[in-house]
N, C-alpha and C positions, 0 to 999 in steps of 0.2 A: 492588232489589238487581241486576237485570239491567243497569241503566244504569251502575251502578258497576263491575260486572264487564266490561262492554263497553269502557268508558273505560280501566279498568285494564290491559287486555290489548291496548290499541291501539298501544302503543309498548314499546320495550325497558325503559324505566324511566318510571314514572308515580308522582307523589307528590300525594296529597290533603292540603291544608293549610288553614290560616286565616291570613289576613294578619297577625294580631296574635300569632301562635304563635311564640315565639323558638325553641323546640325544633325546630319545623317548618323554620325558616329554617336552623338548625345542620345538620340532616340534608340539606337540599338543598345546602348549601355542602359538606359532606362528600363527597357524590356527585359534585358538579361537579368538585371537586378531583381526583378520579380521571380526569376528561376526559369524563365523561358528560354528556349534554344532556337532563335529564328533562322530561317534560311535566308541568306543575304545574296543579292545579285548586284554587283558593282557594274553600272552601266558603262563606265568608262574603260572597263577591262574585259567586258563580255563581247564575243564576236558579233552579236546582234544588238548591242547596246543602243545604237543610234536609233534602230527601228522600234526598240523597246521604250526608249524615251519619248519617241514621237507618240507611240500608243497610250502612254501615261498621260501625256498632255491632252490627248483626245478624249480621255476618261475624266478630264477635269482637274488633273494635278497640275497646279501652277504655283510654285515651280515644280519641275517634273520629280524632283528628289528632296527628301525621302517620300516614298509612297509605301504606305504600310497596309498589308492585308492581314486581318485576323479573323479566324473562323470562317475562312473561304470568302470573305467579303472585303472590298476596298474601304478601309476606315478613312483614309485621307493621308495628309501630310503631317508635319511636325505640330502644326496649330491644334489639329483635331486630337492628336495623341496627347499633347500637354493639357489641353482642355479636359479630356477624360481623366488624366492623372489628377488634376486639381480638384475635380469634383468627386474624386474617389471611386470612378467607374472603370478605369483601366484594369485593375486587378480582377474585377467580376467578369469583365469582357475576356481576359485571358483565361480565366477559369472555365467559362462557358465554351471557349474554343478547345479546351482540353490541352492547352499550352502549358498550364501549371495545375498543380493538384491541391494546393493549400490555400 
């Protein structure tokens, strides 16, 4: 779990994904469309991917991907990000995290 938290807090936006997950790709695209440049960790190609996936599940991510950290905090998965976006709060969260400047 420490490895995931360390990686998750290493940048303003970090997304844990799997290369075959279309929802993860959609969330990544949404965040990039705001102008952010997230760090992406694909668990199915990462050498410690299985351990990282287990740690994400222990942190409460069900399913394990996508798992999104913004501003050094675990925001959650796709449902949480989409909810923030629909309520107009995702952009402000990205600005506060210094992931975007406009």
